[in-house]
C-alpha positions in Angstrom: -40.5 -6.2 -9.6 -37.3 -5.7 -11.7 -36.9 -2.1 -12.9 -34.4 -1.5 -15.7 -31.8 1.2 -14.9 -29.3 3.3 -16.8 -25.8 2.6 -15.6 -23.2 5.1 -16.6 -19.4 4.3 -16.6 -17.7 7.6 -16.4 -14.1 7.9 -17.5 -11.2 5.7 -18.5 -10.8 4.1 -15.1 -14.4 3.1 -14.8 -14.8 2.0 -18.4 -12.0 -0.6 -17.9 -14.5 -2.6 -15.8 -17.2 -2.9 -18.6 -16.0 -6.1 -20.3 -17.9 -8.9 -18.7 -20.0 -6.6 -16.5 -23.3 -7.1 -18.2 -23.1 -10.8 -17.7 -23.0 -10.3 -13.9 -26.2 -8.3 -13.8 -29.5 -9.9 -12.9 -31.4 -7.7 -15.4 -30.6 -6.3 -18.9 -29.9 -2.8 -17.6 -28.7 -0.1 -20.1 -24.9 0.3 -19.8 -23.3 3.5 -21.2 -19.6 4.3 -21.4 -18.6 8.0 -21.3 -15.2 9.7 -21.5 -13.6 11.6 -18.7 -14.4 15.0 -20.3 -18.2 15.4 -21.0 -17.8 17.9 -23.8 -20.5 16.6 -26.1 -24.1 17.4 -25.3 -25.2 13.8 -25.8 -22.6 12.7 -23.2 -23.8 15.3 -20.7 -27.4 14.2 -21.3 -26.6 10.5 -20.8 -24.8 11.4 -17.6 -27.7 13.5 -16.3 -30.1 10.6 -16.9 -28.2 8.0 -15.0 -29.7 5.9 -12.2 -26.2 4.6 -11.3 -22.8 6.2 -12.0 -19.6 4.3 -11.8 -16.6 6.7 -11.6 -13.8 8.2 -9.7 -14.5 12.0 -10.1 -17.5 14.0 -9.1 -16.9 17.7 -9.1 -18.6 21.0 -9.8 -19.6 21.4 -13.5 -20.8 17.8 -14.0 -24.5 17.4 -14.7 -25.3 15.4 -11.5 -28.5 13.3 -12.1 -31.3 14.5 -9.8 -32.7 11.0 -9.7 -29.3 9.3 -9.0 -29.7 6.2 -6.8 -26.1 5.1 -6.5 -22.6 6.5 -7.1 -20.4 3.5 -7.2 -16.6 3.9 -7.0 -14.6 1.3 -8.8 -12.0 1.4 -6.1 -11.4 2.3 -2.4 -10.4 6.0 -2.5 -13.0 8.7 -2.7 -10.8 11.8 -2.5 -12.0 12.7 -6.0 -15.6 12.9 -4.9 -17.3 16.1 -3.7 -19.6 14.6 -1.2 -21.8 17.7 -1.2 -22.8 16.9 -4.8 -24.3 13.5 -4.0 -28.1 14.0 -4.3 -30.3 13.4 -1.3 -31.4 9.8 -1.3 -28.4 8.5 -3.3 -25.9 6.1 -1.9 -22.1 6.4 -2.2 -20.2 3.1 -2.1 -16.7 2.0 -2.8 -15.1 -1.4 -3.2 -11.8 -3.1 -2.3 -10.3 -6.3 -3.7 -6.9 -4.7 -4.2 -5.2 -5.6 -0.9 -3.7 -8.9 -2.1 -2.2 -7.3 -5.2 -0.8 -4.4 -3.2 0.7 -6.7 -0.6 2.4 -8.7 -3.3 3.8 -5.5 -4.8 5.2 -4.5 -1.4 6.8 -7.8 -0.8 8.3 -7.9 -4.3 9.7 -4.4 -4.0 11.3 -5.3 -0.6 12.6 -8.7 -1.8 14.3 -7.0 -4.7 16.3 -4.9 -2.2 17.5 -8.1 -0.4 17.9 -10.7 -3.1 19.9 -9.3 -6.0 18.5 -11.6 -8.7 18.7 -9.0 -11.5 22.3 -7.9 -10.8 23.5 -11.5 -10.2 22.0 -12.5 -13.6 23.6 -9.5 -15.3 27.0 -10.3 -13.8 27.0 -14.0 -14.5 26.2 -13.5 -18.2 29.5 -11.7 -18.3 31.3 -14.5 -16.3 31.2 -12.5 -13.1 30.6 -14.8 -10.1 30.5 -12.0 -7.5 27.6 -13.4 -5.5 28.8 -17.1 -5.5 28.5 -18.7 -2.1 31.7 -19.2 -0.1 33.1 -15.7 -0.3 33.8 -13.6 2.8 32.2 -10.3 1.7 29.5 -11.2 -0.9 26.6 -12.1 1.4 23.2 -10.6 0.6 20.6 -9.8 3.3 17.4 -11.4 4.3 14.0 -9.7 4.4 13.0 -11.8 7.3 15.5 -10.1 9.6 13.8 -6.7 9.0 11.0 -5.0 11.0 8.1 -3.4 9.0 6.0 -0.6 10.3 2.5 -0.2 8.8 0.8 3.1 8.8 -2.8 2.0 8.9 -4.2 -1.4 9.6 -7.2 -1.7 7.2 -7.6 -4.1 4.3 -4.1 -3.3 2.8 -2.3 -3.2 6.1 -3.6 -6.6 7.2 -2.7 -8.2 3.9 0.8 -6.9 4.1 1.1 -8.0 7.7 0.1 -11.5 6.8 2.7 -11.8 4.1 5.4 -10.1 6.3 4.6 -12.6 9.0 5.2 -15.5 6.6 8.7 -14.1 6.0 9.4 -14.0 9.8 9.4 -10.2 9.9 8.5 -8.2 13.0 5.4 -6.2 12.3 4.6 -2.9 13.9 1.4 -0.9 13.4 0.4 2.7 13.8 -3.3 3.3 13.7 -5.9 5.9 14.7 -7.5 3.4 17.0 -5.6 0.5 18.7 -6.4 -2.6 16.6 -7.7 -5.7 18.4 -4.9 -8.1 19.5 -3.8 -10.1 16.6 -1.2 -12.6 15.6 -0.5 -10.4 12.6 1.4 -7.8 14.5 3.9 -7.5 17.4 3.4 -3.9 18.6 0.9 -1.2 17.9 1.3 2.6 18.4 -1.5 5.2 18.6 -1.1 8.2 16.3 -0.3 10.3 19.4 3.0 8.3 19.5 3.6 8.5 15.8 7.2 9.8 16.1 8.2 6.8 18.2 6.6 4.5 15.7 8.5 6.1 12.8 11.8 5.3 14.5 10.8 1.7 15.5 11.1 -0.1 12.2 13.5 -0.8 9.3 10.7 -0.3 6.7 7.8 2.0 6.9 4.7 1.5 4.6 2.0 4.0 4.2 -1.4 2.4 3.4 -3.7 5.3 4.3 -6.1 7.1 2.0 -6.0 10.9 1.5 -8.3 13.1 3.5 -8.2 16.1 5.8 -6.9 14.0 8.7 -4.1 12.2 6.8 -2.8 15.1 4.6 0.9 15.6 5.3 0.7 13.1 8.2 4.3 12.1 7.5 6.2 15.3 7.4 9.7 16.6 8.1 9.6 15.8 11.8 8.4 12.2 11.2 10.9 11.6 8.4 13.7 12.8 10.7 12.6 10.2 13.3 13.2 7.4 10.9 16.3 5.2 11.2 19.0 6.3 8.8 18.8 3.2 6.7 15.0 2.9 6.8 13.1 2.6 3.5 9.7 4.2 3.1 7.0 2.9 0.8 3.9 4.7 -0.3 1.0 2.6 -1.6 -1.7 4.6 0.1 -2.1 8.2 -1.3 0.8 10.4 -2.3 0.0 13.5 -0.2 -0.1 11.5 3.1 3.7 11.9 2.9 4.7 15.6 2.5 6.2 15.9 -1.0 8.9 18.5 -0.3 10.0 16.8 3.0 10.3 13.4 1.4 12.3 14.7 -1.6 14.7 16.5 0.7 15.2 13.6 3.0 16.0 11.4 0.0 18.2 13.9 -1.8 20.2 14.5 1.4 20.4 10.7 2.1 18.9 11.2 5.5 16.9 8.0 5.0 17.8 4.8 3.2 15.5 5.1 0.3 11.9 5.1 -1.0 9.6 3.0 -3.1 6.8 5.2 -4.4 3.7 4.0 -6.2 1.2 6.8 -5.4 2.1 10.3 -6.4 1.5 14.1 -6.3 1.0 14.9 -10.0 -1.0 12.7 -12.3 -1.4 12.8 -16.1 -4.4 14.5 -17.7 -5.5 15.3 -21.2 -3.2 18.4 -21.3 -0.2 16.6 -19.9 -0.4 12.9 -20.7 3.3 12.2 -20.0 3.8 14.4 -16.9 6.4 13.5 -14.3 4.7 12.5 -11.0 6.0 15.3 -8.9 7.1 19.0 -9.0 10.4 17.7 -7.4 12.9 15.7 -9.5 12.5 12.4 -7.7 13.4 10.8 -11.1 17.0 12.1 -10.7 17.5 10.3 -7.4 19.2 6.9 -7.2 17.7 5.8 -3.9 14.1 5.8 -5.2 12.1 3.2 -7.1 9.3 4.8 -8.9 6.2 3.1 -10.3 3.1 4.6 -11.9 0.3 3.8 -9.4 0.3 0.2 -10.5 0.5 -1.8 -7.2 -3.2 -2.8 -7.1 -3.9 -3.0 -10.8 -4.1 -6.8 -11.5 -6.5 -9.1 -13.3 -7.6 -10.3 -9.9 -8.3 -6.8 -8.6 -10.3 -5.8 -11.6 -12.4 -9.1 -11.5 -13.1 -8.8 -7.8 -14.2 -5.2 -8.1 -16.3 -5.9 -11.1 -18.2 -8.6 -9.2 -18.6 -6.3 -6.1 -20.0 -3.5 -8.2 -22.4 -5.7 -10.1 -23.5 -7.2 -6.8 -24.3 -3.7 -5.5 -26.4 -3.0 -8.6 -28.3 -6.2 -8.2 -28.8 -5.4 -4.5 -30.1 -2.0 -5.4 -32.6 -3.3 -7.8 -33.7 -6.0 -5.3 -34.1 -3.4 -2.4 -31.3 -5.1 -0.4 -28.6 -3.5 1.7 -25.6 -2.2 -0.3 -22.0 -3.2 0.2 -19.4 -0.7 1.4 -21.5 2.4 1.9 -19.6 5.6 2.7 -20.9 8.0 5.2 -21.5 11.4 3.6 -21.5 13.7 6.7 
């Protein structure tokens, strides 16, 4: 028997998945869109009456529905969720679908360092043929000659590895548990040998989420173990890499550079145009900064929209839900 439910999309992030969502549901459930700040009494009442909440932030002060059946994250990370607030009997689930987009971002960022298309274009428009073939000193480098070290070998790590392999790169992995033998990587390090891993590659990419175990995993000692020309990318969560240690390593040119997509300070209603760190990364010339955009593509949104709708359909049909998160 189909039972109609109230599905609440809470906040700007979650509400971006609403267009086209109703058409994916097996029943005409009520869909409600709410702002991030639940200041109006009608918004708090709607939130408290939800059967399903789709959102990224669950904290003290929100009117958690006592009859909640599912808290569905519209992404992978759940560091914004206070697990202790999930009511007994409710499920917490996340979704992925972002790994292809993030892997493309990583490869694009790395290719930009080796193939100077933008600079060559700028120069040639002024009659400058600096990069023309035949010169003795104007060679550019090849990404395929580089080794890439992946911190974490989950959805994102595997997607990056597959694309790095296509370029002929050596792929090295650091993971909490040794991954099964795979053609996607050449060597794997346990986290007990993390320092050796950090010095083993030309490029280091963090793909890990933020939690108690990963906070500050890459600190001053680990950055010091990197090769002097090594470039570090962060597409996991910002605080996995120690903020102060990273800034100082870059400011003092102890590493080759950084490409940072996930940060330490995010905008809010009070500071909508905040800089992404308490340190002046924006003043450094050896950093490429992007605003947590690597996974945000049409493809990601569509895949996640389908996964979330599928979970609601499964919930209503009494079937096993996708991507449950253990709450212990």
